[in-house]
TORRO-20540 format. One record per residue (C-alpha): residue in three letters; x, y, z. Coordinates in pm, whole numbers, plus 32768, in hexadecimal, padded with zeros to 4 digits. Layout:
# TORRO-20540
alaXYZ
...
This chain:
# TORRO-20540
metC050F562B651
ileBF8EF586B501
lysC0C0F4E7B456
lysC0BFF3C2B545
tyrBF32F3BAB52E
tyrBF42F38EB394
glnC06AF284B3A8
serBFB7F1B5B4C6
leuBE6AF1D6B3BF
hisBF7AF13BB2BB
serBFECF044B387
leuBEA4EFC4B400
lysBE88EF63B28C
tyrBF94EE5EB2CC
serBF60EDE6B419
leuBEABECA3B3E6
ileBF8FEC3BB2AA
leuC0D5EC8BB2E0
proC103EBDAB45C
glyC003EAC1B3B7
leuC0F2EA8CB290
thrC229EA82B35C
pheC1A2E989B45E
leuC140E8A5B326
ileC2B1E8B3B2B1
pheC340E84FB407
valC224E736B430
ileC288E6C3B297
alaC40DE724B307
tyrC3DAE626B436
ileC320E505B382
argC425E500B27F
aspC538E4ACB365
lysC463E3C5B43B
lysC3F4E2EFB328
hisC54AE344B24B
asnC44EE382B119
serC4FEE45DB021
serC3DAE47FAF4C
leuC382E583B035
thrC479E674AFF6
thrC3F2E6D9AEB0
valC2B4E73FAF80
leuC395E7D9B096
ileC460E8A1AF73
ileC320E91DAED6
leuC27BE976B031
valC3C5EA48B09F
alaC3A8EAE2AF40
leuC242EB4AAF84
leuC288EBE4B0D8
alaC3AAECAAB04A
valC2BCED27AF3C
ileC1B9ED82B03F
metC2B4EE27B125
valC32FEF13B00B
pheC1C7EF92AFD0
tyrC190EF9EB15A
tyrC2D6F091B13F
leuC29BF138B014
glyC134F1C1B0AC
lysC1D7F216B1D7
valC2DCF315B106
argC19DF378B03B
ileC0F9F3F1B150
serC232F495B208
lysC23EF566B09F
glnC0E1F5C4B07E
leuC0F9F656B1F8
lysC231F71EB1AC
thrC17FF7B9B0D2
ileC089F85AB1C1
gluC0E6F992B25B
asnC09EF9BCB3E0
leuC03FF852B41E
aspC037F86EB562
alaBEFEF962B578
tyrBE36F856B51A
lysBE56F7CBB67D
gluBD70F8E4B6F1
glyBC57F8B3B5F6
glyBB43F7A9B5D5
metBB36F64BB525
valBA57F5B4B40B
aspBA87F440B3E3
lysBC18F44CB39D
serBC19F5B9B320
trpBCA6F6E4B3F6
ileBBC3F80FB3F8
leuBC16F995B433
gluBB3FFABBB41E
asnBC0BFB32B2D6
argBC8EF9E1B247
ileBC7EF864B224
leuBD64F750B238
serBCAFF669B1A7
tyrBCE4F4E1B17A
hisBC4DF3E5B087
glnBCBBF29DB021
glyBE13F2D3B07E
valBE4DF41DAFE9
ileBE69F55FB0B7
glnBE21F6B0B043
gluBDF6F80DB0CE
ileBCEFF8FEB044
asnBCAAFA55B0AF
valBB4BFA93B114
serBB66FBE5B045
aspBBB5FB00AF01
ileBA8AFA5AAF1F
glnB978FA77AE1E
serB8B6F943AE1F
metB878F813AEFE
lysB79CF6F6AEBF
valB761F5BCAF8E
gluB752F451AF01
gluB6DAF337AFC2
glyB7F9F232AFE1
lysB82EF0DAB078
hisB7E8F05FB1E4
glyB705F193B1F1
lysB817F288B1EB
tyrB7F1F3B8B125
thrB8F6F46DB05C
pheB90BF5D8B023
ileB99AF66EAED8
pheBA15F7BEAECF
asnBA5BF87AAD7B
aspBA18F73BACCF
hisBB6EF68BAD38
valBBDAF699AE9B
lysBAF4F5A9AF4E
metBADCF570B0CB
serBA37F445B17B
cysB929F481B27F
glnB865F381B390
aspB710F403B393
leuB641F544B2D4
serB621F5EFB44F
gluB790F60BB44B
glyB78DF658B2DF
argB676F76AB32A
argB741F802B438
leuB86CF838B36A
leuB7BFF8E3B26B
alaB747F9C7B35A
leuB894FA21B3A7
leuB917FA4AB242
leuB7F6FB1FB1FF
lysB84CFBF7B312
alaB97CFC2FB280
asnB92DFC3EB125
proB7D1FC66B0D0
serB7F9FC4DAF67
ileB808FAE5AF58
hisB721FA55AE66
tyrB6A4F8DEAF1C
glnB5D3F7C9AECB
glyB55FF691AF7D
leuB536F732B0EB
gluB4FBF84DB19B
proB59FF901B2CA
gluB58EF8CDB423
glyB5E2F968B55E
asnB6BDFA90B5B3
glyB7BBFA82B4F4
argB8E4FA6AB5EC
ileB9FBF9A3B5DE
glnB98EF8FAB75A
serB870F85DB6A9
leuB971F78EB5ED
glyBA3EF743B73F
glyBB3DF87FB711
lysBBE6F91CB833
lysBBCAFA78B7C7
hisBB1AFB49B893
gluBA69FC77B81B
């Protein structure tokens, strides 16, 4: 389920360009055949080559996602956890997703956490100065911070204060304590 989720996110990036370009190729091919205009052949070849290049990037992205997820042990355990934006949260580990990069980090390994405001009102959490994950709003981030501090009170944080009881259910998790 998680693999399909991330591959679907990747497919959404191409949901307009691939069918749109394919449709344009068929329209130009139809006009070329009806009008017997051979100059459109060059345009058609360029568009087909462009479509092939885009499809290569599309399938390489799917393979990259599969490779990133194969390194994660017990991936199905994340089904019981909560979600923050496009990242999956368990009480002891996080499967973070930020701009196509999927990384797992153990909560016990987190030493620092800071928040940066991004585009369109989103926020980015940066763990240990290198693992990034996005968040929709600060209240979600405060609940996440409370959960992380419950598991690892030694986390140094800046940019927000914890809120809530620090339970996985506050992030939509299914685990009952």
